[in-house]
Steps between C-alpha positions, in 0.01 A plus 500: 500500500541789743224363725657154498839647589348710779305203638809282510742753648289748700577313821867586457419872471247507782631298797241349733566417866544135591585387852646159581556340839862388528491358854259477793491367853237458773605460862266444797549755779249474783142517371591632155737433212780727380509512121797614290459531121784600265352652182651643182351720228600340167271672248695826474240731657446634851202375701346489846442184705133506604471185713624148567305183572562142604276222371373280783299203368437701182369806690704823486598634843648851530861566591537828692786690334487800735854421625628594151514880484532550123312268264620675181716299259708680238577333167740211562504552878496222761340545839436292810139524620450428871160420644290284726224246444236390750380204292480149647821353355669172582878454529649284224208565264560676167277798421498741206563875520398764244584870482268749327624815327368789294495454125329771298169583668472154649674251721711203389593190701847348500551131436427286806813422701521185718621547857516255793427619854792480743 
């Protein structure tokens, strides 16, 4: 009985980080694309954003987040990530963005978020 109770409720005692994308935009500027991603930590535990990617024809392309100084997210915190992408994107086309973050000793991916290039 104790093991069943612990298995059912241990998640409430040991929060795990979970990052969701609330909003994102991609804007063409010259030869590259400015990317803005609003994220929120909803799992109740602090974490670190490790990377972001955009799927182009099913292939992940990196988003350079070096414009964002602090990639740490505290429990419940929202943050706007600012970066650039050099992928071959087309205006008016919808792509999918994912953010990766630390979870335990590994890395977890957020849900894919649709965004249309402006």
